[in-house]
C-alpha positions as CSV (number, residue, x, y, z in Angstrom):
1,X,-56.1,159.2,149.9
2,X,-57.3,156.5,147.5
3,X,-55.2,155.2,144.6
4,X,-55.8,158.5,142.8
5,X,-57.8,161.7,143.1
6,X,-59.0,164.4,140.7
7,X,-58.3,168.0,141.6
8,X,-59.8,171.2,140.1
9,X,-57.1,173.1,138.3
10,X,-58.7,176.5,139.0
11,X,-59.6,176.2,142.7
12,X,-57.4,173.3,143.8
13,X,-60.4,171.6,145.3
14,X,-60.3,167.8,145.5
15,X,-63.1,166.3,143.4
16,X,-62.7,162.6,144.3
17,X,-62.2,159.8,141.8
18,X,-63.9,159.1,138.5
19,X,-67.0,157.8,140.2
20,X,-67.4,161.2,141.8
21,X,-66.4,163.1,138.7
22,X,-69.0,161.3,136.6
23,X,-71.7,161.7,139.3
24,X,-70.9,165.5,139.1
25,X,-71.4,165.3,135.3
26,X,-67.7,166.1,134.8
27,X,-68.1,169.6,136.2
28,X,-66.2,171.2,139.1
29,X,-68.1,173.1,141.8
30,X,-66.8,176.3,140.2
31,X,-68.3,175.4,136.9
32,X,-65.1,174.4,135.1
33,X,-64.2,171.0,133.7
34,X,-60.4,171.3,134.0
35,X,-59.1,168.7,136.4
36,X,-55.8,166.9,137.0
37,X,-55.3,163.4,138.3
38,X,-52.9,162.9,141.3
39,X,-51.4,159.7,142.7
40,X,-49.9,159.0,146.1
41,X,-47.3,156.5,144.8
42,X,-43.8,157.9,144.8
43,X,-42.8,159.0,141.3
44,X,-39.5,157.0,141.6
45,X,-41.6,153.9,141.2
46,X,-41.9,154.7,137.5
47,X,-38.4,153.4,136.9
48,X,-39.5,150.0,138.4
49,X,-42.5,149.9,136.0
50,X,-40.3,150.8,133.1
51,X,-37.9,147.9,133.9
52,X,-40.6,145.3,134.8
53,X,-40.8,142.9,131.9
54,X,-42.7,140.3,133.9
55,X,-45.9,142.3,134.0
56,X,-49.0,140.7,132.3
57,X,-49.5,144.0,130.5
58,X,-45.9,144.7,129.6
59,X,-46.9,145.0,125.9
60,X,-49.4,147.8,126.5
61,X,-49.6,151.1,128.3
62,X,-51.2,149.2,131.3
63,X,-47.6,148.4,132.3
64,X,-48.0,151.7,134.2
65,X,-51.2,150.7,136.0
66,X,-50.0,152.2,139.3
67,X,-50.0,155.6,137.7
68,X,-53.3,155.2,135.8
69,X,-56.8,156.0,137.3
70,X,-58.2,152.4,137.5
71,X,-58.7,150.4,140.7
72,X,-59.1,146.8,139.4
73,X,-57.0,145.2,136.7
74,X,-59.9,143.0,135.8
75,X,-61.6,146.0,134.3
76,X,-58.8,146.6,131.7
77,X,-60.1,146.5,128.1
78,X,-56.9,146.3,126.1
79,X,-55.8,145.0,122.7
80,X,-52.1,145.7,123.3
81,X,-51.9,149.4,122.6
82,X,-49.5,152.0,123.8
83,X,-46.3,149.9,123.9
84,X,-45.2,150.7,120.4
85,X,-41.9,151.0,118.4
86,X,-39.6,154.0,118.3
87,X,-37.6,153.8,115.0
88,X,-34.7,155.9,113.9
89,X,-35.1,157.5,110.5
90,X,-31.6,158.2,109.3
91,X,-32.7,159.4,105.9
92,X,-34.1,162.5,107.5
93,X,-30.9,163.0,109.5
94,X,-29.0,162.8,106.3
95,X,-31.3,165.4,104.6
96,X,-30.9,167.8,107.6
97,X,-27.1,167.4,107.5
98,X,-26.6,167.8,103.8
99,X,-29.1,170.6,103.2
100,X,-29.1,172.6,106.4
101,X,-25.8,171.6,108.1
102,X,-27.9,170.5,111.1
103,X,-26.6,167.4,112.9
104,X,-29.5,165.9,114.7
105,X,-31.0,162.5,115.5
106,X,-34.5,161.7,114.2
107,X,-36.8,159.1,115.6
108,X,-40.5,158.3,114.9
109,X,-43.0,157.0,117.5
110,X,-44.9,154.4,115.6
111,X,-48.6,154.7,116.6
112,X,-49.5,153.0,113.3
113,X,-48.5,149.8,115.1
114,X,-51.2,150.1,117.8
115,X,-53.2,146.9,117.8
116,X,-56.7,148.5,118.2
117,X,-57.3,150.7,115.2
118,X,-53.7,151.6,114.3
119,X,-53.8,155.2,115.5
120,X,-52.6,157.5,118.3
121,X,-56.2,157.4,119.7
122,X,-56.1,153.8,120.8
123,X,-54.4,154.8,124.0
124,X,-57.3,157.0,125.0
125,X,-59.8,154.4,124.0
126,X,-58.4,151.7,126.2
127,X,-58.5,154.1,129.1
128,X,-62.0,155.2,128.4
129,X,-63.4,151.7,127.9
130,X,-61.7,150.4,131.1
131,X,-63.0,153.4,133.2
132,X,-66.5,153.2,131.9
133,X,-66.6,149.5,132.6
134,X,-65.3,150.0,136.2
135,X,-67.7,152.8,137.0
136,X,-70.7,151.0,135.4
137,X,-71.4,153.6,132.7
138,X,-73.5,152.0,129.9
139,X,-74.0,155.0,127.5
140,X,-71.5,157.6,126.2
141,X,-71.3,160.4,123.6
142,X,-68.4,161.6,121.5
143,X,-67.8,164.1,118.8
144,X,-65.0,163.4,116.4
145,X,-63.4,164.1,113.0
146,X,-62.8,160.4,112.7
147,X,-59.9,158.7,114.4
148,X,-60.9,159.1,118.1
149,X,-64.5,158.0,117.4
150,X,-63.3,154.9,115.5
151,X,-61.1,153.9,118.4
152,X,-63.8,154.5,121.0
153,X,-66.3,152.7,118.8
154,X,-64.3,149.5,119.0
155,X,-63.1,149.6,122.6
156,X,-66.4,150.7,124.1
157,X,-68.1,147.9,122.2
158,X,-65.7,145.5,124.0
159,X,-66.8,147.1,127.3
160,X,-70.5,146.8,126.4
161,X,-71.0,150.5,126.3
162,X,-73.5,152.1,123.8
163,X,-71.7,155.0,122.0
164,X,-73.4,157.8,120.2
165,X,-70.9,159.3,117.7
166,X,-71.3,162.7,116.1
167,X,-69.1,163.4,113.0
168,X,-69.0,166.3,110.5
169,X,-70.2,165.8,107.0
170,X,-66.6,165.7,105.6
171,X,-65.6,162.7,107.8
172,X,-63.9,160.0,105.7
173,X,-66.3,157.2,104.5
174,X,-63.9,154.5,105.6
175,X,-64.0,155.8,109.1
176,X,-67.8,155.8,109.1
177,X,-67.9,152.3,107.7
178,X,-65.5,151.0,110.4
179,X,-67.4,152.7,113.2
180,X,-70.6,151.2,112.0
181,X,-69.3,147.7,112.1
182,X,-69.1,147.7,115.9
183,X,-72.9,148.3,116.4
184,X,-72.5,151.9,117.6
185,X,-74.8,154.8,116.5
186,X,-73.4,157.4,114.1
187,X,-74.9,160.8,113.6
188,X,-73.5,162.5,110.5
189,X,-74.1,166.2,111.2
190,X,-74.7,168.6,108.2
191,X,-71.9,171.0,108.9
192,X,-68.3,171.1,110.2
193,X,-66.7,169.7,113.3
194,X,-67.7,172.7,115.4
195,X,-71.4,172.0,114.6
196,X,-70.9,168.3,115.3
197,X,-69.6,169.1,118.8
198,X,-72.5,171.5,119.4
199,X,-75.1,168.9,118.4
200,X,-73.3,166.2,120.4
201,X,-73.3,168.4,123.6
202,X,-77.0,169.1,123.1
203,X,-77.8,165.4,122.7
204,X,-75.8,164.5,125.8
205,X,-77.6,167.2,127.8
206,X,-81.1,166.2,126.5
207,X,-80.7,162.6,127.5
208,X,-78.4,163.0,130.5
209,X,-75.5,161.0,129.0
210,X,-71.8,161.5,129.7
211,X,-69.9,163.0,126.9
212,X,-66.2,163.0,126.1
213,X,-64.6,166.3,127.1
214,X,-62.4,166.3,124.1
215,X,-58.7,167.3,124.2
216,X,-58.8,168.3,127.9
217,X,-60.5,165.1,129.0
218,X,-58.5,163.7,131.9
219,X,-59.3,160.2,130.5
220,X,-57.3,161.0,127.4
221,X,-54.6,163.0,129.1
222,X,-53.9,160.1,131.6
223,X,-53.6,157.6,128.8
224,X,-51.4,159.6,126.6
225,X,-49.0,160.8,129.3
226,X,-47.6,157.2,129.2
227,X,-45.8,158.3,126.1
228,X,-43.3,160.0,128.4
229,X,-42.7,156.7,130.3
230,X,-42.4,154.8,127.1
231,X,-39.7,157.1,125.7
232,X,-37.7,156.6,128.9
233,X,-38.0,152.9,128.4
234,X,-37.2,152.8,124.7
235,X,-34.8,155.6,124.0
236,X,-31.3,156.2,125.2
237,X,-31.8,160.0,125.1
238,X,-35.0,161.8,125.9
239,X,-36.3,163.9,123.0
240,X,-35.4,167.6,122.9
241,X,-37.9,168.2,120.1
242,X,-41.4,166.6,119.8
243,X,-43.3,167.0,116.5
244,X,-46.9,166.0,115.9
245,X,-49.8,166.9,113.6
246,X,-52.1,169.3,115.4
247,X,-55.9,169.2,115.5
248,X,-56.9,169.8,119.2
249,X,-53.7,169.0,120.9
250,X,-54.1,166.4,123.7
251,X,-50.5,165.2,123.0
252,X,-48.7,168.2,124.3
253,X,-51.1,168.5,127.3
254,X,-50.4,164.9,128.2
255,X,-46.7,165.0,127.7
256,X,-46.4,168.0,130.0
257,X,-48.5,166.1,132.6
258,X,-46.3,163.0,132.4
259,X,-43.1,165.0,132.8
260,X,-44.6,166.9,135.8
261,X,-45.4,163.7,137.5
262,X,-41.8,162.6,137.5
263,X,-40.0,165.9,137.5
264,X,-38.5,165.3,141.0
265,X,-36.9,162.0,139.9
266,X,-34.3,163.5,137.6
267,X,-35.4,161.1,134.8
268,X,-36.2,164.0,132.5
269,X,-34.0,167.0,132.5
270,X,-36.3,169.4,130.5
271,X,-39.4,169.7,128.5
272,X,-39.0,169.0,124.8
273,X,-39.6,171.9,122.4
274,X,-43.1,171.3,121.0
275,X,-43.3,171.7,117.2
276,X,-46.9,171.3,116.1
277,X,-47.9,171.1,112.4
278,X,-51.3,171.9,110.8
279,X,-52.5,171.4,107.2
280,X,-52.5,174.8,105.5
281,X,-56.2,174.6,104.6
282,X,-57.2,174.2,108.3
283,X,-54.5,175.9,110.4
284,X,-56.2,178.4,112.8
285,X,-53.7,177.7,115.6
286,X,-50.7,178.3,113.2
287,X,-52.3,181.5,111.9
288,X,-52.8,182.8,115.5
289,X,-49.3,181.8,116.5
290,X,-47.7,183.5,113.5
291,X,-49.7,186.7,114.3
292,X,-48.7,186.6,118.0
293,X,-45.1,185.9,117.2
294,X,-44.9,188.8,114.7
295,X,-46.2,191.1,117.3
296,X,-43.9,189.8,120.1
297,X,-46.8,188.0,121.9
298,X,-48.8,191.1,123.1
299,X,-51.1,191.1,126.0
300,X,-54.1,188.9,125.4
301,X,-52.5,187.0,122.5
302,X,-53.6,183.6,123.9
303,X,-57.2,184.5,123.2
304,X,-56.7,186.0,119.8
305,X,-57.3,183.2,117.3
306,X,-59.4,182.9,114.1
307,X,-62.4,180.5,113.8
308,X,-62.6,178.8,110.4
309,X,-66.2,177.9,109.4
310,X,-66.5,174.7,107.5
311,X,-62.8,174.5,106.6
312,X,-62.0,172.4,103.5
313,X,-59.0,170.2,104.0
314,X,-57.8,167.0,102.3
315,X,-57.1,165.7,105.8
316,X,-60.5,165.7,107.5
317,X,-59.2,164.1,110.7
318,X,-57.4,167.4,111.3
319,X,-60.3,169.7,110.4
320,X,-60.7,171.5,113.7
321,X,-61.7,175.0,112.6
322,X,-62.6,176.4,116.0
323,X,-59.4,175.9,118.1
324,X,-60.9,176.2,121.6
325,X,-57.8,174.7,123.1
326,X,-55.5,177.3,121.5
327,X,-54.9,179.2,124.8
328,X,-53.7,175.9,126.5
329,X,-51.7,174.6,123.6
330,X,-50.1,177.9,122.6
331,X,-49.0,178.5,126.2
332,X,-47.3,175.1,126.4
333,X,-45.6,175.7,123.0
334,X,-44.3,179.1,124.0
335,X,-43.0,177.9,127.4
336,X,-41.1,175.1,125.6
337,X,-39.6,177.5,123.0
338,X,-41.4,175.6,120.3
339,X,-43.4,176.5,117.2
340,X,-46.8,176.0,115.6
341,X,-46.4,175.6,111.8
342,X,-48.4,175.3,108.6
343,X,-47.7,172.4,106.3
344,X,-48.6,172.5,102.6
345,X,-51.1,169.5,102.6
346,X,-50.7,169.2,98.8
347,X,-47.3,167.8,99.7
348,X,-48.8,165.0,101.8
349,X,-48.6,162.2,99.2
350,X,-45.0,163.2,98.3
351,X,-44.0,162.9,102.0
352,X,-45.9,159.6,102.4
353,X,-44.3,158.0,99.3
354,X,-40.8,159.2,100.3
355,X,-41.1,157.9,103.9
356,X,-42.3,154.5,102.7
357,X,-39.6,154.3,100.1
358,X,-36.9,154.8,102.7
359,X,-38.5,152.9,105.6
360,X,-41.4,150.7,104.3
361,X,-43.6,152.3,106.9
362,X,-46.9,153.3,105.3
363,X,-48.0,156.5,107.1
364,X,-51.5,157.9,106.9
365,X,-52.5,161.5,105.8
366,X,-52.4,163.0,109.3
367,X,-48.9,161.5,109.9
368,X,-47.6,163.2,106.8
369,X,-48.4,166.5,108.4
370,X,-46.2,165.6,111.3
371,X,-43.4,164.4,109.1
372,X,-43.9,167.5,106.9
373,X,-43.5,169.5,110.1
374,X,-39.9,168.3,110.3
375,X,-39.1,169.8,106.9
376,X,-40.9,173.0,107.8
377,X,-38.9,173.2,111.0
378,X,-35.6,173.0,109.2
379,X,-36.7,175.9,106.9
380,X,-37.5,178.0,110.0
381,X,-34.3,177.0,111.9
382,X,-36.3,175.4,114.6
383,X,-34.1,172.3,114.7
384,X,-30.6,172.6,116.0
385,X,-27.3,170.7,116.2
386,X,-27.5,167.8,118.7
387,X,-31.3,167.8,118.9
388,X,-33.0,164.5,119.4
389,X,-36.2,164.8,117.4
390,X,-39.2,162.6,117.9
391,X,-42.0,162.6,115.3
392,X,-45.3,161.2,116.4
393,X,-46.6,159.0,113.5
394,X,-50.2,159.2,114.7
395,X,-51.7,156.8,112.2
396,X,-50.9,154.3,109.4
397,X,-52.2,154.3,105.9
398,X,-54.4,151.3,106.6
399,X,-56.7,153.7,108.3
400,X,-57.3,155.3,104.9
401,X,-57.4,152.6,102.1
402,X,-58.1,155.2,99.4
403,X,-55.0,157.1,100.5
404,X,-52.9,154.0,100.3
405,X,-54.2,153.5,96.7
406,X,-53.2,157.0,95.9
407,X,-49.7,156.4,97.2
408,X,-49.0,153.9,94.4
409,X,-46.8,155.3,91.7
410,X,-45.0,152.3,90.2
411,X,-47.7,150.3,88.4
412,X,-47.3,149.8,84.6
413,X,-50.1,148.3,82.5
414,X,-48.8,145.8,79.9
415,X,-49.9,143.4,77.2
416,X,-46.8,141.3,76.8
417,X,-43.4,140.7,78.2
418,X,-41.9,143.0,75.5
419,X,-43.5,145.9,77.4
420,X,-41.8,144.9,80.7
421,X,-38.5,146.6,81.1
422,X,-35.9,145.5,83.7
423,X,-36.3,147.3,86.9
424,X,-34.0,148.9,89.6
425,X,-35.9,150.5,92.4
426,X,-33.2,153.2,93.0
427,X,-34.4,155.0,89.9
428,X,-37.3,156.2,92.0
429,X,-35.2,157.9,94.6
430,X,-34.5,161.0,92.6
431,X,-38.1,161.1,91.5
432,X,-39.5,160.9,95.0
433,X,-37.1,163.5,96.4
434,X,-37.7,166.0,93.6
435,X,-40.9,167.6,95.0
436,X,-39.5,167.8,98.5
437,X,-36.3,169.3,97.3
438,X,-38.1,171.9,95.2
439,X,-40.1,173.1,98.2
440,X,-37.7,172.7,101.1
441,X,-34.1,172.5,99.9
442,X,-32.1,175.7,100.1
443,X,-29.3,176.6,97.8
444,X,-27.0,174.2,99.6
445,X,-26.0,170.7,98.4
446,X,-29.1,168.6,97.5
447,X,-29.7,165.0,98.5
């Protein structure tokens, strides 16, 4: 066996490595494109990699090179992504304790600190760029709502790969502008994300170019599974609850893959409960989940989900109206005893301002949906005493300058010093908590 191999998840047939996978146009002999990557290295070696602070790549996910599908370290395209902070947010712990009598620990996984484009997608982009470089691929296609394409645009530029990007018409202008600065081609499709994916697939087929397989892409899964290894490195206790904003859902797929790789080592005792949060204007998975749950998950429930055509949401990076990965994601969530929730996206700015007031961390719009999922989880009794909650802050506000502008609430226009009152920043605390308390606080004592 080579350093790694890909295996078809349906038939169990070994495909080979990524050279073989790409030569087969990323399709198994049975016609599927669901593969998993396997490694001959003993899983116990993960502990050595976690402890190895002498590695050249100790400050990126490439610390785990032995369990990533690349042969030659010289092909690594990295800006130092994937080795990012985990911070404890005690203000959320206090809120849970005072308002819901829940004693839990709350941490955030700071993807806003990734050095590439400051999002959760940089991990996938470093893997994609490195693999494409190693396999000699010079053209690639991707469909995206914004963040993943922005990351791929930068990293694939570093690898000398020409990237054709297909985005929906509601994609943020700042994302389009950033993609365009790297010399990559952008096709803005008149329609929603589902149509952008359709046109991208047709373009890739017409010209015989490889296309990103989206949330099930083994490239993305292998990169993001390193989250599990990082939590073991950075946290004293492994999370019992994992919360993230949900668009397609590579995160849960990758976390499950990472845990399975090391399940025999005893490093992880159990899968965390996945709590996935969607903005209420584009929440097809949450709607499907609530329906299935209300009917006690009847036969066929995994394939019963709505398709939202051209969904309008203030958070376009989460505007996946056709949730083709729902059967995979919902199955993982159910097996973990988790939840798929809707978050009132009109609360996004309130959540962002509150988080920044208490922590100085400036989160982006998609990240507020994850943090909002924490509040929703408390209301649904989905967080319990002694839980270790980890919230994935998937992006920072710098990804959306217009959003950061909207977060400002303290500017006063004046003509003279007489119009400048003395200031105490604590006066804002009650103001910032007011909206959150009104929506989420029960009749118990308020913060």
